[in-house]
PyMOL Python script that loads the backbone (N, CA, C, O; Angstrom):
from pymol import cmd

cmd.read_pdbstr("""\
ATOM      1  N   MET A   1     -72.214 115.428  98.226  1.00  0.00           N
ATOM      2  CA  MET A   1     -72.394 114.295  98.992  1.00  0.00           C
ATOM      3  C   MET A   1     -72.869 113.730  99.246  1.00  0.00           C
ATOM      4  O   MET A   1     -72.423 112.591  99.384  1.00  0.00           O
ATOM      5  N   GLU A   2     -74.227 114.039  99.537  1.00  0.00           N
ATOM      6  CA  GLU A   2     -74.976 113.259  99.934  1.00  0.00           C
ATOM      7  C   GLU A   2     -76.388 112.622  98.989  1.00  0.00           C
ATOM      8  O   GLU A   2     -77.159 111.701  99.256  1.00  0.00           O
ATOM      9  N   HIS A   3     -76.335 113.354  98.054  1.00  0.00           N
ATOM     10  CA  HIS A   3     -76.551 112.206  96.824  1.00  0.00           C
ATOM     11  C   HIS A   3     -76.508 111.672  96.701  1.00  0.00           C
ATOM     12  O   HIS A   3     -77.466 111.016  96.292  1.00  0.00           O
ATOM     13  N   GLY A   4     -75.120 111.108  96.917  1.00  0.00           N
ATOM     14  CA  GLY A   4     -74.395 110.133  96.629  1.00  0.00           C
ATOM     15  C   GLY A   4     -74.747 108.537  98.050  1.00  0.00           C
ATOM     16  O   GLY A   4     -74.734 107.319  98.227  1.00  0.00           O
ATOM     17  N   ILE A   5     -74.954 109.599  98.529  1.00  0.00           N
ATOM     18  CA  ILE A   5     -75.549 108.497 100.420  1.00  0.00           C
ATOM     19  C   ILE A   5     -76.791 107.910  99.982  1.00  0.00           C
ATOM     20  O   ILE A   5     -77.069 106.751 100.290  1.00  0.00           O
ATOM     21  N   PHE A   6     -77.872 108.925  99.000  1.00  0.00           N
ATOM     22  CA  PHE A   6     -79.311 108.124  99.230  1.00  0.00           C
ATOM     23  C   PHE A   6     -79.482 107.509  98.288  1.00  0.00           C
ATOM     24  O   PHE A   6     -80.396 106.700  98.447  1.00  0.00           O
ATOM     25  N   ALA A   7     -78.841 107.473  96.912  1.00  0.00           N
ATOM     26  CA  ALA A   7     -78.348 106.861  95.694  1.00  0.00           C
ATOM     27  C   ALA A   7     -78.401 105.762  95.914  1.00  0.00           C
ATOM     28  O   ALA A   7     -79.130 104.852  95.520  1.00  0.00           O
ATOM     29  N   TRP A   8     -77.577 105.832  96.588  1.00  0.00           N
ATOM     30  CA  TRP A   8     -76.795 104.112  97.563  1.00  0.00           C
ATOM     31  C   TRP A   8     -78.180 102.918  98.635  1.00  0.00           C
ATOM     32  O   TRP A   8     -78.461 101.722  98.703  1.00  0.00           O
ATOM     33  N   ILE A   9     -78.770 104.566  99.428  1.00  0.00           N
ATOM     34  CA  ILE A   9     -79.740 103.551  99.791  1.00  0.00           C
ATOM     35  C   ILE A   9     -81.135 103.368  98.866  1.00  0.00           C
ATOM     36  O   ILE A   9     -81.706 102.354  99.268  1.00  0.00           O
ATOM     37  N   ILE A  10     -81.709 103.856  98.018  1.00  0.00           N
ATOM     38  CA  ILE A  10     -82.313 103.426  96.991  1.00  0.00           C
ATOM     39  C   ILE A  10     -82.418 102.277  96.174  1.00  0.00           C
ATOM     40  O   ILE A  10     -83.435 101.660  95.860  1.00  0.00           O
ATOM     41  N   ALA A  11     -80.998 102.026  95.807  1.00  0.00           N
ATOM     42  CA  ALA A  11     -80.620 101.115  94.955  1.00  0.00           C
ATOM     43  C   ALA A  11     -80.325  99.674  96.149  1.00  0.00           C
ATOM     44  O   ALA A  11     -80.530  98.602  95.580  1.00  0.00           O
ATOM     45  N   GLY A  12     -79.929  99.536  97.525  1.00  0.00           N
ATOM     46  CA  GLY A  12     -80.454  98.587  98.561  1.00  0.00           C
ATOM     47  C   GLY A  12     -81.361  98.614  98.274  1.00  0.00           C
ATOM     48  O   GLY A  12     -81.712  97.674  97.561  1.00  0.00           O
ATOM     49  N   GLY A  13     -81.692  98.958  98.381  1.00  0.00           N
ATOM     50  CA  GLY A  13     -83.841  99.421  99.125  1.00  0.00           C
ATOM     51  C   GLY A  13     -84.479  98.180  97.714  1.00  0.00           C
ATOM     52  O   GLY A  13     -84.877  97.016  97.699  1.00  0.00           O
ATOM     53  N   ILE A  14     -84.268  99.253  96.712  1.00  0.00           N
ATOM     54  CA  ILE A  14     -84.426  98.158  94.935  1.00  0.00           C
ATOM     55  C   ILE A  14     -84.286  96.687  94.453  1.00  0.00           C
ATOM     56  O   ILE A  14     -85.096  95.988  93.844  1.00  0.00           O
ATOM     57  N   GLY A  15     -82.726  96.345  95.005  1.00  0.00           N
ATOM     58  CA  GLY A  15     -81.880  95.567  95.371  1.00  0.00           C
ATOM     59  C   GLY A  15     -82.815  94.414  96.244  1.00  0.00           C
ATOM     60  O   GLY A  15     -82.977  93.276  95.801  1.00  0.00           O
ATOM     61  N   LEU A  16     -83.197  94.711  97.084  1.00  0.00           N
ATOM     62  CA  LEU A  16     -83.284  94.142  98.153  1.00  0.00           C
ATOM     63  C   LEU A  16     -84.973  93.699  98.387  1.00  0.00           C
ATOM     64  O   LEU A  16     -85.276  92.613  98.883  1.00  0.00           O
ATOM     65  N   ILE A  17     -85.951  94.673  97.967  1.00  0.00           N
ATOM     66  CA  ILE A  17     -87.286  94.191  96.987  1.00  0.00           C
ATOM     67  C   ILE A  17     -87.078  92.857  95.826  1.00  0.00           C
ATOM     68  O   ILE A  17     -87.681  91.795  95.670  1.00  0.00           O
ATOM     69  N   LEU A  18     -85.823  93.556  95.071  1.00  0.00           N
ATOM     70  CA  LEU A  18     -86.121  92.349  93.626  1.00  0.00           C
ATOM     71  C   LEU A  18     -85.849  90.604  94.581  1.00  0.00           C
ATOM     72  O   LEU A  18     -86.492  89.555  94.608  1.00  0.00           O
ATOM     73  N   THR A  19     -84.393  91.149  95.329  1.00  0.00           N
ATOM     74  CA  THR A  19     -84.497  89.685  95.876  1.00  0.00           C
ATOM     75  C   THR A  19     -85.765  89.124  96.568  1.00  0.00           C
ATOM     76  O   THR A  19     -86.374  88.144  96.138  1.00  0.00           O
ATOM     77  N   CYS A  20     -86.000  89.592  97.312  1.00  0.00           N
ATOM     78  CA  CYS A  20     -87.148  88.974  97.988  1.00  0.00           C
ATOM     79  C   CYS A  20     -88.082  88.251  96.842  1.00  0.00           C
ATOM     80  O   CYS A  20     -88.216  87.032  96.737  1.00  0.00           O
ATOM     81  N   ALA A  21     -88.664  89.183  96.053  1.00  0.00           N
ATOM     82  CA  ALA A  21     -88.999  89.392  95.326  1.00  0.00           C
ATOM     83  C   ALA A  21     -89.482  87.560  94.731  1.00  0.00           C
ATOM     84  O   ALA A  21     -90.396  86.819  95.092  1.00  0.00           O
ATOM     85  N   LEU A  22     -88.328  87.373  93.663  1.00  0.00           N
ATOM     86  CA  LEU A  22     -87.903  86.603  92.962  1.00  0.00           C
ATOM     87  C   LEU A  22     -87.271  85.192  94.045  1.00  0.00           C
ATOM     88  O   LEU A  22     -86.909  84.106  93.591  1.00  0.00           O
ATOM     89  N   LEU A  23     -87.272  85.483  95.172  1.00  0.00           N
ATOM     90  CA  LEU A  23     -87.219  84.267  95.939  1.00  0.00           C
ATOM     91  C   LEU A  23     -88.838  83.601  96.508  1.00  0.00           C
ATOM     92  O   LEU A  23     -89.231  82.467  96.233  1.00  0.00           O
ATOM     93  N   ALA A  24     -89.587  84.592  97.325  1.00  0.00           N
ATOM     94  CA  ALA A  24     -91.003  84.764  96.637  1.00  0.00           C
ATOM     95  C   ALA A  24     -91.705  83.266  95.633  1.00  0.00           C
ATOM     96  O   ALA A  24     -91.947  82.069  95.788  1.00  0.00           O
ATOM     97  N   LEU A  25     -91.787  84.292  94.634  1.00  0.00           N
ATOM     98  CA  LEU A  25     -91.432  83.963  93.264  1.00  0.00           C
ATOM     99  C   LEU A  25     -91.129  81.833  93.151  1.00  0.00           C
ATOM    100  O   LEU A  25     -91.807  80.833  92.915  1.00  0.00           O
ATOM    101  N   ALA A  26     -89.780  82.159  93.479  1.00  0.00           N
ATOM    102  CA  ALA A  26     -89.282  80.740  93.258  1.00  0.00           C
ATOM    103  C   ALA A  26     -89.994  79.691  94.615  1.00  0.00           C
ATOM    104  O   ALA A  26     -90.390  78.585  94.248  1.00  0.00           O
ATOM    105  N   THR A  27     -90.108  79.956  95.757  1.00  0.00           N
ATOM    106  CA  THR A  27     -90.738  79.220  96.854  1.00  0.00           C
ATOM    107  C   THR A  27     -91.887  78.963  96.167  1.00  0.00           C
ATOM    108  O   THR A  27     -92.146  77.762  96.241  1.00  0.00           O
ATOM    109  N   THR A  28     -93.132  79.917  95.174  1.00  0.00           N
ATOM    110  CA  THR A  28     -94.159  79.683  94.646  1.00  0.00           C
ATOM    111  C   THR A  28     -94.483  79.037  93.361  1.00  0.00           C
ATOM    112  O   THR A  28     -95.652  78.940  92.988  1.00  0.00           O
ATOM    113  N   ILE A  29     -93.637  78.657  92.773  1.00  0.00           N
ATOM    114  CA  ILE A  29     -93.022  77.557  91.977  1.00  0.00           C
ATOM    115  C   ILE A  29     -92.557  76.327  92.386  1.00  0.00           C
ATOM    116  O   ILE A  29     -93.031  75.305  91.889  1.00  0.00           O
ATOM    117  N   PHE A  30     -91.361  76.268  93.550  1.00  0.00           N
ATOM    118  CA  PHE A  30     -90.905  75.186  94.162  1.00  0.00           C
ATOM    119  C   PHE A  30     -92.987  74.414  94.978  1.00  0.00           C
ATOM    120  O   PHE A  30     -93.306  73.225  94.979  1.00  0.00           O
ATOM    121  N   GLN A  31     -93.549  75.151  95.309  1.00  0.00           N
ATOM    122  CA  GLN A  31     -94.878  74.967  96.347  1.00  0.00           C
ATOM    123  C   GLN A  31     -96.089  73.809  94.985  1.00  0.00           C
ATOM    124  O   GLN A  31     -96.586  72.683  94.971  1.00  0.00           O
ATOM    125  N   ILE A  32     -96.034  74.952  94.131  1.00  0.00           N
ATOM    126  CA  ILE A  32     -97.290  74.917  92.665  1.00  0.00           C
ATOM    127  C   ILE A  32     -96.804  73.033  92.194  1.00  0.00           C
ATOM    128  O   ILE A  32     -97.571  72.110  91.920  1.00  0.00           O
ATOM    129  N   VAL A  33     -95.085  73.034  92.268  1.00  0.00           N
ATOM    130  CA  VAL A  33     -94.518  71.781  91.594  1.00  0.00           C
ATOM    131  C   VAL A  33     -94.881  70.014  92.538  1.00  0.00           C
ATOM    132  O   VAL A  33     -95.369  68.965  92.120  1.00  0.00           O
ATOM    133  N   GLU A  34     -94.404  70.389  93.773  1.00  0.00           N
ATOM    134  CA  GLU A  34     -94.452  69.431  94.659  1.00  0.00           C
ATOM    135  C   GLU A  34     -95.882  68.957  94.893  1.00  0.00           C
ATOM    136  O   GLU A  34     -96.239  67.810  95.164  1.00  0.00           O
ATOM    137  N   ILE A  35     -96.770  70.235  94.712  1.00  0.00           N
ATOM    138  CA  ILE A  35     -98.764  69.741  94.584  1.00  0.00           C
ATOM    139  C   ILE A  35     -99.355  69.073  93.362  1.00  0.00           C
ATOM    140  O   ILE A  35    -100.465  68.579  93.165  1.00  0.00           O
ATOM    141  N   VAL A  36     -98.103  69.228  92.472  1.00  0.00           N
ATOM    142  CA  VAL A  36     -98.753  68.579  91.198  1.00  0.00           C
ATOM    143  C   VAL A  36     -98.192  66.925  91.443  1.00  0.00           C
ATOM    144  O   VAL A  36     -98.759  65.892  91.085  1.00  0.00           O
ATOM    145  N   ASP A  37     -96.767  67.092  92.244  1.00  0.00           N
ATOM    146  CA  ASP A  37     -96.265  66.049  92.372  1.00  0.00           C
ATOM    147  C   ASP A  37     -96.896  64.434  93.087  1.00  0.00           C
ATOM    148  O   ASP A  37     -96.845  63.215  92.926  1.00  0.00           O
ATOM    149  N   VAL A  38     -97.635  65.784  94.172  1.00  0.00           N
ATOM    150  CA  VAL A  38     -98.730  64.528  94.929  1.00  0.00           C
ATOM    151  C   VAL A  38     -99.601  64.583  94.337  1.00  0.00           C
ATOM    152  O   VAL A  38    -100.346  63.968  95.100  1.00  0.00           O
ATOM    153  N   VAL A  39    -100.486  64.950  93.140  1.00  0.00           N
ATOM    154  CA  VAL A  39    -101.173  64.614  92.309  1.00  0.00           C
ATOM    155  C   VAL A  39    -100.984  63.170  91.607  1.00  0.00           C
ATOM    156  O   VAL A  39    -101.259  61.980  91.752  1.00  0.00           O
ATOM    157  N   ARG A  40    -100.391  63.992  90.830  1.00  0.00           N
ATOM    158  CA  ARG A  40     -99.769  62.753  90.330  1.00  0.00           C
ATOM    159  C   ARG A  40     -99.255  61.078  90.371  1.00  0.00           C
ATOM    160  O   ARG A  40     -99.146  60.232  89.484  1.00  0.00           O
ATOM    161  N   ARG A  41     -98.946  61.055  92.198  1.00  0.00           N
ATOM    162  CA  ARG A  41     -98.318  60.209  92.745  1.00  0.00           C
ATOM    163  C   ARG A  41     -99.449  59.174  93.067  1.00  0.00           C
ATOM    164  O   ARG A  41    -100.532  59.737  92.911  1.00  0.00           O
ATOM    165  N   ASP A  42     -99.593  57.959  93.433  1.00  0.00           N
ATOM    166  CA  ASP A  42    -100.533  57.059  94.126  1.00  0.00           C
ATOM    167  C   ASP A  42    -100.007  56.425  95.482  1.00  0.00           C
ATOM    168  O   ASP A  42     -99.041  55.693  95.700  1.00  0.00           O
ATOM    169  N   PHE A  43    -100.983  56.962  96.321  1.00  0.00           N
ATOM    170  CA  PHE A  43    -100.137  55.913  97.672  1.00  0.00           C
ATOM    171  C   PHE A  43    -101.031  55.389  97.995  1.00  0.00           C
ATOM    172  O   PHE A  43    -102.209  55.544  97.674  1.00  0.00           O
ATOM    173  N   ASN A  44    -100.139  54.118  99.260  1.00  0.00           N
ATOM    174  CA  ASN A  44    -100.997  53.366  99.701  1.00  0.00           C
ATOM    175  C   ASN A  44    -102.504  52.777 100.488  1.00  0.00           C
ATOM    176  O   ASN A  44    -103.103  51.717 100.671  1.00  0.00           O
ATOM    177  N   ASP A  45    -102.703  55.075 100.965  1.00  0.00           N
ATOM    178  CA  ASP A  45    -104.030  54.894 101.907  1.00  0.00           C
ATOM    179  C   ASP A  45    -104.312  56.527 101.029  1.00  0.00           C
ATOM    180  O   ASP A  45    -103.630  57.541 101.176  1.00  0.00           O
ATOM    181  N   ASP A  46    -105.468  56.362 100.163  1.00  0.00           N
ATOM    182  CA  ASP A  46    -105.900  57.963  99.413  1.00  0.00           C
ATOM    183  C   ASP A  46    -106.087  58.341 100.646  1.00  0.00           C
ATOM    184  O   ASP A  46    -105.167  57.523 100.634  1.00  0.00           O
ATOM    185  N   ASN A  47    -106.222  58.571 101.284  1.00  0.00           N
ATOM    186  CA  ASN A  47    -106.205  60.369 102.156  1.00  0.00           C
ATOM    187  C   ASN A  47    -104.251  60.608 102.741  1.00  0.00           C
ATOM    188  O   ASN A  47    -104.026  61.686 103.291  1.00  0.00           O
ATOM    189  N   MET A  48    -103.714  60.171 102.672  1.00  0.00           N
ATOM    190  CA  MET A  48    -102.490  60.585 102.325  1.00  0.00           C
ATOM    191  C   MET A  48    -102.684  61.788 100.934  1.00  0.00           C
ATOM    192  O   MET A  48    -102.995  62.932 101.266  1.00  0.00           O
ATOM    193  N   LYS A  49    -102.563  61.597  99.971  1.00  0.00           N
ATOM    194  CA  LYS A  49    -103.205  62.488  99.371  1.00  0.00           C
ATOM    195  C   LYS A  49    -103.436  63.762  99.641  1.00  0.00           C
ATOM    196  O   LYS A  49    -102.699  64.747  99.659  1.00  0.00           O
ATOM    197  N   ILE A  50    -104.937  63.553  99.918  1.00  0.00           N
ATOM    198  CA  ILE A  50    -104.850  64.987 100.818  1.00  0.00           C
ATOM    199  C   ILE A  50    -104.496  65.330 102.250  1.00  0.00           C
ATOM    200  O   ILE A  50    -104.660  66.458 102.715  1.00  0.00           O
ATOM    201  N   VAL A  51    -103.914  64.118 103.051  1.00  0.00           N
ATOM    202  CA  VAL A  51    -102.846  65.474 104.101  1.00  0.00           C
ATOM    203  C   VAL A  51    -102.207  65.688 103.733  1.00  0.00           C
ATOM    204  O   VAL A  51    -101.828  66.787 104.137  1.00  0.00           O
ATOM    205  N   TRP A  52    -101.160  64.981 102.454  1.00  0.00           N
ATOM    206  CA  TRP A  52    -100.293  65.985 101.635  1.00  0.00           C
ATOM    207  C   TRP A  52    -100.153  67.548 101.220  1.00  0.00           C
ATOM    208  O   TRP A  52     -99.421  68.463 101.599  1.00  0.00           O
ATOM    209  N   LEU A  53    -101.468  67.398 100.011  1.00  0.00           N
ATOM    210  CA  LEU A  53    -101.824  68.122  99.786  1.00  0.00           C
ATOM    211  C   LEU A  53    -102.806  69.692 100.903  1.00  0.00           C
ATOM    212  O   LEU A  53    -102.938  70.864 100.552  1.00  0.00           O
ATOM    213  N   LEU A  54    -103.201  69.148 101.968  1.00  0.00           N
ATOM    214  CA  LEU A  54    -102.810  70.495 102.687  1.00  0.00           C
ATOM    215  C   LEU A  54    -102.070  70.823 103.523  1.00  0.00           C
ATOM    216  O   LEU A  54    -102.254  71.875 104.136  1.00  0.00           O
ATOM    217  N   VAL A  55    -100.936  69.936 103.797  1.00  0.00           N
ATOM    218  CA  VAL A  55     -99.824  70.097 104.338  1.00  0.00           C
ATOM    219  C   VAL A  55     -99.412  71.583 103.388  1.00  0.00           C
ATOM    220  O   VAL A  55     -99.442  72.789 103.630  1.00  0.00           O
ATOM    221  N   ILE A  56     -99.048  70.778 102.269  1.00  0.00           N
ATOM    222  CA  ILE A  56     -98.337  71.982 100.963  1.00  0.00           C
ATOM    223  C   ILE A  56     -98.563  73.307 101.020  1.00  0.00           C
ATOM    224  O   ILE A  56     -97.670  74.142 101.159  1.00  0.00           O
ATOM    225  N   ILE A  57    -100.350  73.673 100.863  1.00  0.00           N
ATOM    226  CA  ILE A  57    -101.039  74.193 101.412  1.00  0.00           C
ATOM    227  C   ILE A  57    -101.074  75.342 101.772  1.00  0.00           C
ATOM    228  O   ILE A  57    -101.158  76.531 101.463  1.00  0.00           O
ATOM    229  N   PHE A  58    -100.930  74.174 102.975  1.00  0.00           N
ATOM    230  CA  PHE A  58    -101.672  75.543 104.361  1.00  0.00           C
ATOM    231  C   PHE A  58    -100.163  75.969 105.320  1.00  0.00           C
ATOM    232  O   PHE A  58    -100.123  76.763 106.260  1.00  0.00           O
ATOM    233  N   THR A  59     -99.114  75.246 104.799  1.00  0.00           N
ATOM    234  CA  THR A  59     -97.507  75.012 105.149  1.00  0.00           C
ATOM    235  C   THR A  59     -96.585  75.937 104.220  1.00  0.00           C
ATOM    236  O   THR A  59     -95.750  76.745 104.625  1.00  0.00           O
ATOM    237  N   HIS A  60     -96.953  75.609 102.710  1.00  0.00           N
ATOM    238  CA  HIS A  60     -96.410  77.314 101.874  1.00  0.00           C
ATOM    239  C   HIS A  60     -95.074  76.260 102.181  1.00  0.00           C
ATOM    240  O   HIS A  60     -95.062  75.031 102.257  1.00  0.00           O
ATOM    241  N   PHE A  61     -94.224  77.024 102.290  1.00  0.00           N
ATOM    242  CA  PHE A  61     -92.183  76.072 101.436  1.00  0.00           C
ATOM    243  C   PHE A  61     -92.034  75.168 102.371  1.00  0.00           C
ATOM    244  O   PHE A  61     -91.550  74.061 102.134  1.00  0.00           O
ATOM    245  N   ILE A  62     -92.503  75.610 103.735  1.00  0.00           N
ATOM    246  CA  ILE A  62     -92.005  74.636 104.576  1.00  0.00           C
ATOM    247  C   ILE A  62     -92.364  73.363 104.008  1.00  0.00           C
ATOM    248  O   ILE A  62     -91.545  72.453 103.884  1.00  0.00           O
ATOM    249  N   GLY A  63     -93.841  73.260 103.582  1.00  0.00           N
ATOM    250  CA  GLY A  63     -94.684  71.857 103.718  1.00  0.00           C
ATOM    251  C   GLY A  63     -93.668  71.186 102.406  1.00  0.00           C
ATOM    252  O   GLY A  63     -92.958  70.182 102.354  1.00  0.00           O
ATOM    253  N   ALA A  64     -94.063  72.511 101.199  1.00  0.00           N
ATOM    254  CA  ALA A  64     -93.587  71.464 100.294  1.00  0.00           C
ATOM    255  C   ALA A  64     -92.136  70.772 100.685  1.00  0.00           C
ATOM    256  O   ALA A  64     -91.980  69.599 100.349  1.00  0.00           O
ATOM    257  N   LEU A  65     -91.062  71.458 101.386  1.00  0.00           N
ATOM    258  CA  LEU A  65     -89.875  71.142 101.518  1.00  0.00           C
ATOM    259  C   LEU A  65     -89.797  69.977 102.022  1.00  0.00           C
ATOM    260  O   LEU A  65     -88.779  69.342 101.750  1.00  0.00           O
ATOM    261  N   VAL A  66     -91.193  69.110 103.213  1.00  0.00           N
ATOM    262  CA  VAL A  66     -91.311  67.999 104.340  1.00  0.00           C
ATOM    263  C   VAL A  66     -91.789  67.364 103.331  1.00  0.00           C
ATOM    264  O   VAL A  66     -90.636  67.006 103.094  1.00  0.00           O
ATOM    265  N   TYR A  67     -92.514  66.773 102.327  1.00  0.00           N
ATOM    266  CA  TYR A  67     -93.126  66.552 101.636  1.00  0.00           C
ATOM    267  C   TYR A  67     -91.575  66.175 100.259  1.00  0.00           C
ATOM    268  O   TYR A  67     -91.666  65.039  99.795  1.00  0.00           O
ATOM    269  N   TYR A  68     -91.091  66.506 100.040  1.00  0.00           N
ATOM    270  CA  TYR A  68     -90.173  66.500  99.025  1.00  0.00           C
ATOM    271  C   TYR A  68     -88.751  65.213  99.672  1.00  0.00           C
ATOM    272  O   TYR A  68     -88.090  64.291  99.192  1.00  0.00           O
ATOM    273  N   PHE A  69     -88.879  65.847 100.862  1.00  0.00           N
ATOM    274  CA  PHE A  69     -88.065  64.395 101.459  1.00  0.00           C
ATOM    275  C   PHE A  69     -88.780  63.246 102.196  1.00  0.00           C
ATOM    276  O   PHE A  69     -88.358  62.150 102.567  1.00  0.00           O
ATOM    277  N   VAL A  70     -89.652  63.664 102.268  1.00  0.00           N
ATOM    278  CA  VAL A  70     -90.601  62.965 103.229  1.00  0.00           C
ATOM    279  C   VAL A  70     -91.739  62.184 102.597  1.00  0.00           C
ATOM    280  O   VAL A  70     -91.910  61.185 103.297  1.00  0.00           O
ATOM    281  N   GLY A  71     -92.563  62.199 101.618  1.00  0.00           N
ATOM    282  CA  GLY A  71     -93.780  62.351 101.610  1.00  0.00           C
ATOM    283  C   GLY A  71     -93.650  62.410  99.834  1.00  0.00           C
ATOM    284  O   GLY A  71     -94.678  62.660  99.205  1.00  0.00           O
ATOM    285  N   LYS A  72     -92.255  62.152  99.030  1.00  0.00           N
ATOM    286  CA  LYS A  72     -92.528  61.786  97.298  1.00  0.00           C
ATOM    287  C   LYS A  72     -91.811  60.074  97.906  1.00  0.00           C
ATOM    288  O   LYS A  72     -92.227  59.493  96.904  1.00  0.00           O
ATOM    289  N   SER A  73     -91.249  59.153  98.556  1.00  0.00           N
ATOM    290  CA  SER A  73     -90.533  58.410  99.104  1.00  0.00           C
ATOM    291  C   SER A  73     -92.213  57.321  99.268  1.00  0.00           C
ATOM    292  O   SER A  73     -92.145  56.097  99.156  1.00  0.00           O
ATOM    293  N   GLN A  74     -93.361  57.929  99.491  1.00  0.00           N
ATOM    294  CA  GLN A  74     -94.612  57.293 100.256  1.00  0.00           C
ATOM    295  C   GLN A  74     -95.613  56.486  99.091  1.00  0.00           C
ATOM    296  O   GLN A  74     -96.362  55.512  99.165  1.00  0.00           O
ATOM    297  N   GLY A  75     -95.235  57.378  98.038  1.00  0.00           N
ATOM    298  CA  GLY A  75     -96.379  57.406  96.622  1.00  0.00           C
ATOM    299  C   GLY A  75     -95.328  56.302  95.497  1.00  0.00           C
ATOM    300  O   GLY A  75     -94.152  55.939  95.541  1.00  0.00           O
ATOM    301  N   THR A  76     -96.244  56.103  94.743  1.00  0.00           N
ATOM    302  CA  THR A  76     -95.362  55.402  93.619  1.00  0.00           C
ATOM    303  C   THR A  76     -95.994  56.715  92.131  1.00  0.00           C
ATOM    304  O   THR A  76     -97.063  57.304  92.290  1.00  0.00           O
ATOM    305  N   LEU A  77     -95.449  56.863  91.317  1.00  0.00           N
ATOM    306  CA  LEU A  77     -95.443  57.829  90.461  1.00  0.00           C
ATOM    307  C   LEU A  77     -96.415  56.961  88.742  1.00  0.00           C
ATOM    308  O   LEU A  77     -96.078  56.109  87.919  1.00  0.00           O
ATOM    309  N   ARG A  78     -97.616  57.786  88.954  1.00  0.00           N
ATOM    310  CA  ARG A  78     -97.842  56.840  88.216  1.00  0.00           C
ATOM    311  C   ARG A  78     -97.589  57.454  86.961  1.00  0.00           C
ATOM    312  O   ARG A  78     -97.333  58.658  86.949  1.00  0.00           O
ATOM    313  N   ALA A  79     -97.640  56.469  85.358  1.00  0.00           N
ATOM    314  CA  ALA A  79     -97.074  56.432  84.901  1.00  0.00           C
ATOM    315  C   ALA A  79     -97.794  57.890  83.386  1.00  0.00           C
ATOM    316  O   ALA A  79     -97.108  58.139  82.394  1.00  0.00           O
TER     317      ALA A  79
END
""", "prot")
cmd.dss("prot")
cmd.show_as("cartoon", "prot")
cmd.util.cbc("prot")
cmd.orient("prot")
């Protein structure tokens, strides 16, 4: 009976680790996609590109999320 409980605990731990790893990978990919988007856009003020890059790099997922909802509308995508 004890072995069954330990197996469930170990399986749960492995599942948690895999879930956290996949979540970290997804947020990193999202951050990279938003950095590429900043680089490809033209902004009215050249400094805005640098500001958005710094925001995304230093605040990670939260900065990328803010850029996604706020920053994209401030620039135009280059052809």
